[in-house]
Each structure stands twice: as C-alpha cells, then as structure tokens.
C-alpha positions as CSV (number, residue, x, y, z in Angstrom):
1,M,2.3,-31.9,-2.4
2,A,0.3,-29.3,-4.3
3,D,-2.6,-26.9,-3.5
4,L,-5.9,-26.7,-5.5
5,K,-4.2,-24.7,-8.2
6,G,-1.4,-27.3,-8.6
7,I,1.2,-25.1,-7.1
8,P,3.8,-27.0,-4.9
9,V,3.1,-26.5,-1.2
10,V,6.2,-26.1,1.0
11,L,5.5,-27.6,4.4
12,A,6.6,-25.4,7.3
13,K,5.4,-25.2,10.9
14,S,3.6,-22.1,12.1
15,G,6.1,-19.3,12.7
16,Q,8.8,-20.9,10.6
17,K,10.4,-19.3,7.5
18,Y,10.1,-21.1,4.1
19,V,10.7,-20.3,0.5
20,T,7.6,-19.8,-1.7
21,P,7.2,-21.4,-5.2
22,Q,7.9,-17.9,-6.6
23,G,11.3,-17.8,-4.8
24,F,10.9,-15.4,-2.0
25,T,11.0,-16.0,1.8
26,A,7.9,-15.9,4.0
27,I,6.9,-16.8,7.5
28,R,4.1,-19.4,7.9
29,D,1.0,-17.9,9.6
30,G,2.5,-14.4,9.6
31,V,4.1,-14.2,13.1
32,K,7.5,-15.7,14.1
33,A,7.4,-18.5,16.6
34,S,8.4,-17.3,20.1
35,A,9.6,-19.4,23.1
36,G,7.4,-17.3,25.3
37,A,4.2,-18.0,23.3
38,T,1.3,-19.2,25.5
39,P,-0.7,-22.2,24.2
40,L,-4.1,-21.9,22.8
41,S,-6.7,-21.8,25.6
42,P,-7.7,-25.3,26.7
43,G,-11.3,-26.3,27.0
44,R,-14.4,-25.7,24.9
45,K,-15.5,-22.4,23.4
46,P,-18.8,-21.0,24.4
47,S,-21.9,-22.6,22.8
48,W,-22.6,-19.5,20.8
49,L,-19.3,-20.0,18.9
50,R,-20.3,-23.4,17.5
51,A,-21.2,-23.1,13.8
52,P,-23.7,-25.4,12.1
53,L,-22.3,-28.0,9.8
54,A,-22.1,-26.7,6.2
55,S,-24.7,-28.4,4.0
56,G,-27.4,-27.8,1.5
57,A,-27.9,-28.4,-2.2
58,A,-26.5,-25.0,-3.3
59,F,-23.5,-25.4,-1.0
60,E,-22.8,-28.9,-2.4
61,S,-23.1,-27.6,-6.0
62,V,-20.6,-24.8,-5.4
63,R,-18.2,-27.1,-3.5
64,S,-18.3,-29.5,-6.5
65,V,-17.4,-26.7,-8.9
66,V,-14.6,-25.6,-6.6
67,R,-13.2,-29.1,-6.5
68,E,-13.6,-29.9,-10.2
69,H,-11.9,-26.6,-11.3
70,R,-9.4,-26.4,-8.5
71,L,-10.6,-23.0,-7.4
72,A,-9.3,-21.3,-4.3
73,T,-11.5,-19.3,-2.0
74,V,-10.9,-17.5,1.3
75,C,-14.0,-19.2,2.6
76,E,-12.2,-22.6,2.5
77,E,-8.6,-21.5,3.1
78,A,-9.6,-19.5,6.2
79,K,-11.9,-22.3,7.4
80,C,-14.7,-19.7,7.8
81,P,-17.5,-21.0,10.0
82,N,-20.1,-19.4,7.7
83,I,-19.1,-21.1,4.5
84,G,-22.3,-23.2,4.2
85,E,-24.6,-20.2,4.7
86,C,-22.8,-17.9,2.3
87,W,-22.3,-20.5,-0.4
88,N,-25.9,-21.5,-0.3
89,A,-26.8,-17.8,-0.8
90,G,-24.5,-17.4,-3.8
91,T,-21.8,-15.3,-2.0
92,A,-18.1,-16.1,-1.7
93,T,-14.8,-14.4,-1.0
94,L,-11.7,-14.6,-3.2
95,M,-8.2,-13.4,-2.2
96,L,-6.1,-11.6,-4.8
97,M,-2.4,-11.0,-5.2
98,G,-1.1,-14.2,-3.7
99,A,-1.0,-15.6,-0.2
100,V,1.9,-13.7,1.3
101,C,1.4,-10.4,3.0
102,T,4.0,-7.7,3.4
103,R,2.7,-6.9,6.9
104,A,2.5,-9.0,10.1
105,C,-0.6,-8.0,12.1
106,R,-0.7,-10.0,15.3
107,F,-4.3,-11.2,14.9
108,C,-3.9,-12.5,11.3
109,A,-2.6,-15.9,10.2
110,V,-1.8,-15.0,6.6
111,D,1.9,-15.7,5.8
112,T,4.1,-12.7,5.8
113,G,7.1,-11.8,3.6
114,N,8.2,-9.7,0.6
115,P,6.8,-10.9,-2.7
116,R,9.2,-8.4,-4.5
117,G,6.6,-7.3,-7.0
118,W,5.3,-10.7,-8.1
119,L,1.8,-10.7,-9.5
120,D,-0.1,-13.3,-11.5
121,P,-1.0,-11.6,-14.8
122,E,-3.8,-14.2,-15.4
123,E,-5.6,-13.5,-12.1
124,P,-8.1,-11.0,-13.5
125,A,-9.4,-13.4,-16.1
126,N,-9.2,-16.3,-13.7
127,A,-11.1,-14.4,-11.0
128,A,-13.9,-13.6,-13.5
129,H,-14.0,-17.2,-14.6
130,T,-14.3,-18.4,-11.0
131,V,-17.2,-16.1,-10.3
132,E,-18.9,-17.4,-13.5
133,L,-18.3,-21.0,-12.6
134,M,-19.5,-20.6,-9.0
135,G,-22.6,-18.8,-10.2
136,L,-22.0,-16.0,-7.7
137,R,-24.5,-13.2,-7.3
138,Y,-22.2,-11.3,-4.9
139,V,-18.4,-11.6,-4.6
140,V,-16.1,-10.1,-2.1
141,L,-12.5,-9.5,-3.4
142,T,-10.0,-9.2,-0.6
143,S,-6.2,-9.4,-0.6
144,V,-3.0,-9.4,1.2
145,N,-1.2,-6.1,1.8
146,R,1.3,-5.5,-1.0
147,D,3.5,-2.6,0.2
148,D,6.1,-3.9,-2.3
149,L,4.0,-2.5,-5.2
150,G,4.1,1.1,-6.1
151,D,0.3,1.4,-6.0
152,G,-0.2,-1.2,-3.3
153,G,-1.9,-3.4,-6.0
154,A,-4.7,-1.0,-6.8
155,A,-4.4,-1.4,-10.6
156,H,-4.5,-5.1,-10.2
157,Y,-7.6,-4.9,-8.0
158,A,-9.3,-2.7,-10.6
159,A,-8.4,-5.1,-13.4
160,C,-10.0,-8.0,-11.5
161,I,-13.2,-6.0,-10.9
162,R,-13.5,-4.9,-14.5
163,A,-13.0,-8.5,-15.7
164,I,-15.7,-9.8,-13.4
165,K,-18.1,-7.0,-14.4
166,E,-17.5,-7.7,-18.1
167,L,-18.0,-11.5,-17.8
168,C,-20.7,-11.4,-15.1
169,P,-22.4,-8.0,-15.3
170,A,-25.2,-9.0,-12.8
171,T,-22.7,-9.9,-10.1
172,A,-22.2,-7.3,-7.3
173,V,-18.6,-6.8,-6.3
174,E,-17.3,-5.7,-2.9
175,A,-13.6,-4.8,-2.6
176,L,-12.1,-5.3,0.8
177,T,-8.8,-3.6,0.2
178,P,-5.6,-2.9,1.9
179,D,-5.1,0.7,3.1
180,F,-2.7,1.4,0.2
181,Q,-0.5,3.3,2.8
182,G,-3.1,6.1,2.6
183,S,-2.7,6.8,-1.1
184,T,-5.9,8.5,-2.4
185,Q,-4.7,7.9,-5.9
186,A,-4.8,4.2,-5.3
187,V,-8.2,4.4,-3.8
188,D,-9.4,6.4,-6.8
189,T,-8.1,3.6,-9.1
190,V,-10.3,1.0,-7.4
191,L,-13.3,3.3,-7.2
192,A,-13.1,3.9,-11.0
193,S,-13.4,0.2,-11.7
194,G,-17.1,-0.2,-11.2
195,V,-17.0,-1.6,-7.7
196,D,-20.2,-1.6,-5.7
197,V,-18.9,-1.7,-2.2
198,F,-15.5,-0.3,-1.0
199,A,-14.4,-1.8,2.3
200,Q,-11.3,-1.3,4.5
201,N,-11.3,-2.8,8.0
202,I,-10.3,-0.7,11.0
203,E,-10.0,-4.0,12.9
204,T,-9.9,-2.6,16.5
205,V,-10.3,0.5,18.6
206,R,-7.8,3.4,18.6
207,R,-5.9,2.4,21.8
208,L,-5.3,-1.2,20.6
209,T,-4.4,-0.4,17.0
210,H,-0.8,-1.1,17.9
211,P,0.0,-3.8,18.9
212,V,-3.0,-5.5,17.1
213,R,-2.2,-4.2,13.7
214,D,1.2,-3.9,11.9
215,P,3.0,-0.6,12.5
216,R,2.4,0.4,8.9
217,A,-1.3,0.3,9.5
218,G,-3.1,3.1,11.3
219,Y,-6.4,4.0,12.9
220,Q,-6.5,7.5,11.4
221,Q,-5.1,6.2,8.1
222,T,-8.0,3.8,7.7
223,L,-10.5,6.4,8.5
224,A,-9.0,8.8,6.0
225,V,-9.1,6.1,3.2
226,L,-12.8,5.4,3.9
227,A,-13.7,9.1,4.1
228,H,-12.0,9.8,0.8
229,A,-13.7,6.9,-0.9
230,K,-17.2,8.2,0.1
231,A,-16.3,11.8,-0.7
232,T,-15.0,10.8,-4.1
233,R,-17.8,8.4,-5.2
234,A,-20.9,8.9,-3.0
235,T,-22.9,6.1,-4.8
236,V,-20.4,3.5,-3.7
237,L,-21.2,2.0,-0.3
238,T,-18.4,2.1,2.2
239,K,-17.8,-0.5,4.9
240,S,-15.6,-1.4,7.8
241,S,-15.2,-4.1,10.5
242,L,-14.1,-4.5,14.1
243,M,-13.0,-7.6,16.0
244,L,-14.1,-7.8,19.7
245,G,-12.6,-9.6,22.6
246,L,-9.1,-8.1,22.4
247,G,-9.4,-6.0,25.6
248,E,-11.4,-3.1,24.3
249,T,-14.1,-1.3,26.4
250,T,-17.7,-0.6,25.4
251,A,-16.9,3.1,25.5
252,E,-13.9,2.6,23.1
253,I,-16.1,0.5,20.7
254,E,-18.7,3.3,20.7
255,E,-16.0,5.9,20.0
256,C,-14.7,3.8,17.1
257,L,-18.3,3.5,15.7
258,A,-18.7,7.3,16.0
259,D,-15.4,7.8,14.2
260,L,-16.5,5.6,11.3
261,R,-19.7,7.4,11.0
262,A,-17.9,10.7,11.0
263,A,-16.0,9.3,8.0
264,A,-19.4,8.6,6.3
265,V,-19.0,4.9,6.5
266,D,-22.3,3.2,5.5
267,L,-21.9,-0.4,6.8
268,V,-20.1,-2.0,9.7
269,T,-19.6,-5.5,11.0
270,L,-18.8,-6.7,14.5
271,G,-17.4,-10.2,15.3
272,Q,-15.5,-12.2,17.9
273,Y,-11.7,-12.4,17.6
274,L,-10.4,-15.9,17.6
275,R,-6.8,-16.6,18.1
276,P,-5.4,-18.6,15.1
277,T,-2.1,-19.9,16.6
278,P,-0.2,-19.7,20.0
279,N,2.1,-17.0,18.4
280,H,-0.9,-14.6,18.0
281,L,-2.6,-12.3,20.4
282,A,-4.6,-14.1,23.1
283,V,-8.4,-13.7,23.3
284,E,-9.1,-11.5,26.3
285,R,-12.8,-12.6,26.5
286,F,-15.6,-14.1,24.6
287,V,-18.3,-11.5,24.0
288,P,-21.8,-12.9,24.5
289,P,-24.5,-12.5,21.8
290,E,-26.6,-10.0,23.9
291,E,-23.6,-7.5,23.9
292,F,-23.4,-7.8,20.1
293,Q,-27.1,-7.0,19.9
294,A,-26.7,-4.0,22.1
295,L,-23.8,-2.7,20.1
296,R,-25.7,-3.2,16.8
297,A,-28.5,-1.1,18.2
298,R,-26.1,1.6,19.1
299,A,-24.5,1.6,15.7
300,L,-28.0,2.0,14.1
301,E,-28.6,4.9,16.4
302,L,-25.4,6.5,15.1
303,G,-26.8,6.3,11.5
304,F,-25.2,3.2,9.9
305,L,-27.4,1.8,7.2
306,E,-26.7,-1.6,8.8
307,C,-24.5,-3.2,11.4
308,V,-24.1,-6.9,11.1
309,A,-23.1,-8.1,14.6
310,G,-22.6,-11.5,16.2
311,P,-20.0,-13.9,17.6
312,L,-19.4,-15.7,14.3
313,V,-19.7,-12.6,12.0
314,R,-16.8,-12.0,9.8
315,S,-16.3,-8.9,7.6
316,S,-17.8,-10.6,4.6
317,Y,-20.6,-12.5,6.3
318,R,-23.7,-12.6,4.2
319,A,-22.5,-9.4,2.5
320,E,-25.3,-9.4,0.0
321,R,-27.9,-9.0,2.8
322,A,-26.3,-6.0,4.5
323,L,-29.0,-3.6,3.4
324,E,-32.0,-5.7,4.6
325,R,-31.7,-4.1,8.0
326,N,-32.3,-7.5,9.8
327,N,-28.7,-8.3,11.0
328,A,-28.3,-10.6,8.0
329,G,-31.0,-12.8,9.4
330,L,-29.2,-13.5,12.7
331,G,-32.1,-12.2,14.7
C-alpha cells in the first residue's frame, strides 16, 4: 500500500509503534495506546459541528489536480471540515518536513518520533510546483516540530517560501511554524524569506498548557516568539490560535487574548477542540456558537485586526479573508 506520493504506508493501529519508510521509529497518531483510555464519546455531536458537504466547481478542479499529480495537503490528510470552502476560495495548507513530529502533544494526532535529521531536499521545489498546479492565491505552510534539527527546520521553511515566491509571486504565504524552541535566530530566518504572515499557535490557556502541549512547548515561549517576530519585521502580520472545550474558563481565555495582544499579535482564531482518538484528551464541553461570537467581540475590543471564531474554525480557516473584518463570512 502506498500514499499519494507513492511512499509505502506501514499499517499500524493508533498508539502503536512502527518503522517509517525512512527507517526510524514512530508512534501512530502521536500518543501511545493506554489500557486506561476512555472511548470516544458516544452519540451525535451538536448540530453546529456538522460541516457542509465539500462541493463546487473550483473544489472539484483542485481535487482533480491533487489526484492527478499525487499531491498531499493537510486539508485532506487531517480531514478538515472546511476543505470545500477553502479550496473553492483558492486557499490550501501544505505540511512540510515530513509527517513525524518530535513532540507528543495530547491534542494532536500527528505521528511522533525522531526523524534523526531526515529532510526531503526536493520539497521546496515540489511545494512551489504544488502551489502552481493548484492555482492557489493563498497558501499556508505548516509543519511538524523538528527538534532533531539544529535550527528546528527554519532554513528549510525559508527555502520553501522563497521557492513559492519565485514561481508564484502573486501568491500570499502564511507560515504556521513550530516554536523553534524559542530561537530568535530561527524566527529571523523565516522572516527574511518574504513570508506574508507569521503564525505560531498558543493552542490553549496558560493553566492548561501542560498537559495539553508537549513539555518542550511553553505558553511564555510562544508569546516570546510572536513578540520577537513582530518587533523584528513590523510589516509581517502575526497570528495565533486557541482551541476551546478543554476545560478553560472565560476569564482564562480573555487573559490569553490579552497576553497575545501584549505580544502585538495581529490575528487570532478560536475553534472547538475535537478529540482525534481515545488516547487523546477528552472534550470537556462543546462551546456553542454564541459564545464564540461573544469572545470574538472581546478580541476585537482588545485590538486584534480580526478574530475568526466558530466551532468549525481551524487556525488556517479562510486565512485569505482574515482582514475583511467579517469573521471570514461566518456571520
């Protein structure tokens, strides 16, 4: 069995170890299976978490290109509920530096392991070719954490951005990066590449940072990375994102928003956390749309250029519309 790029896929159950095609060990879905894991909640999700079926002429055109050229996008691999809306708008998300992360955040289903320095030298050119083939007007580049690399993968990120800008100069590029373990030099490398938006997700409120995020991640570390990015290159928009429904309080969310503004973050997104497997953190509650609307209003009061907020919002949701000040059309 092979994936869209023709790379052999090793079948393993969620939480099990396996050996990647590159020869290193990883854990499927990022978190080891536990005998004490509770099953995914039975029953139906609230009506506001049901996404419309992906359709439309532009969506079908992009999907045809993806199939024909065996392209890989986060939109498909993460089964994003907004894929139809974003692809119809000429926006997509690509994941760089492989599919195995060196960290094991308890909300994330990306496989975890140690890639031992492996990188695809052809990825910058391939990423640019993908953007060209898909006809993207706006592309989000995200990645796994690569703590095994001296610069956390910053130079590779920059090479991909430069390649896209050279081949598709009219395409806006957003880099949703790792925290690079707080390295300002690594952040500067990405900023110097011509990126339009620099994003680093804070993910949750201060109190819940651990256990939600890997111990190597940090609430203050993310704030410092974002603050440095804005102070270094004021013309680049900075962005972050929070998941709700993990047990945070409204006061804690507002505190986090205020901390992000103090770091001069321009844009923020708020969405509902959904548990990917029984081995991951449980959903504490489903946040109703009216609460997202109220939090968006509060974020705008604090001075964000825009806060895109809603149950199905993900950090890259309709990223190209973030400056329209209309909640990306959500109402």
